[in-house]
Residue, then its C-alpha position, 0 to 999 in steps of 0.5 A: m226059461v225063467e226070466k231073471i230079475g235085474e242085474v243080480g239075476i234073481d229067479p222070481r220063483n225064489v222071491k216069496y215076498p214081492c210086496t208086503n200084504e200089510s198096510v204100510p201106513a198102519v206099520l208107520a202109525g204103530i211103530d211111531p218112527h222118530r228121527e233118532d230111531v235105530v230100527v231093526s226090521i224083517c226085510g221080506s220085500g223091503d217095503v217096510p224098511i224102505a218106507l221107514s227110511p225117511y223118518v229114522k236115523k238107521v234101518y237094519a233090514v234083516d232076512n235069512s233069505r239071500c234072494q229076498i235081500n237082493y230083491a229088496r236091495e234092488q227095489a231100493t235102488l230103483l226107488a232111489a232113482q225114481d225108476d218106474l221099474f219099481f212098479r214093473d208089471s213084468l215082475v208081477g207077471n213072473l211072480n203070479p204063479f208062485c205066490l200071488g193068492g197062494v200060500h203067502d196070501i199076496g193079492t192084487s189089492d196088495l200090489i195096488n196099495r203098494k203102488d199107491y203108497f210109494s208112487s205118491r212119495m217118490n221124492d221122499f226116498g232119494d236121500a233116505l235109502h242110504k240109511i238102510e243096511f241090508v243084512e243076511a241073517d236070522i233076525l234073532d241072531f242079529l239082535g243078539d249082537f246088540n247090547g243097546g241102542l235099538h229103539k224099534i223092532y218090526f217083526s211082522n208075523a214072526m210069531a206065526f212061524g213059531g216065534e212066540g219065544i220072542l216075547e216069552s223068553f227073550s229080554l232083547p237086551g239090545l232094545n232100549p227100555g221103552g223101545l217098541i216091537y210091532l207084531s202082526g198076526s191073528i187076533t188071539y196070538y198076542d193076548r198073553k202077559y210077558p215078563h219083559f214087555v207090555k202092550d202099548s194100547r194107544l199105538t196098537r189102536r192106531a195101527q189097527e184103525v189104519q190096518w182095518g180102515k184099509g180093508c185088510p182085516r186079516w192082520h191084527p197088529k199089536v205094539f209092545k213096549k219094553k219094560a224098564a229094568 
């Protein structure tokens, strides 16, 4: 029998992403959040949208997996209550056979980095997590519903899953001119020129310095800025 997680009864075998394996401080350094920002973020474990919430006006955490949405929502609830179950070892134990060190490349160091980041900032989230809206949807479909008003988008490594059209073919009209996109991937993925976006070298350098300084060279973050019309 598989132990269920929380009141929503999440089967841990369906939680592909129990925590991010990117550096949260690197994402924050690259995406450069401001108080009036409206951000769309891939949800996954929920770590990135949760981390963004104290610094922005609104975060849409979007994922096409209902299980990930439920998991992330529960994590936010636990963190808001400053409940130590947010760092529960039993959950990690349940997930170990399915993803830790497996195809999703989540290891013990990622869990330690997650705990270090959030445990030192527990008091930051109580009044911030209401700014997260969890959305079960394809992120590109969701972005297609916006006609403007978005300031930042966190795509993580979406390009690694056939998402190069994000920059090559989409103008993303919902993203304001000057708005930012944060992408992660291999060092060769994002060296092309795109019709609607240009690399922000300063923010890219900031994100890379933090990411690599945390001893996580597998990710090569890059930040792109939307060109003026």
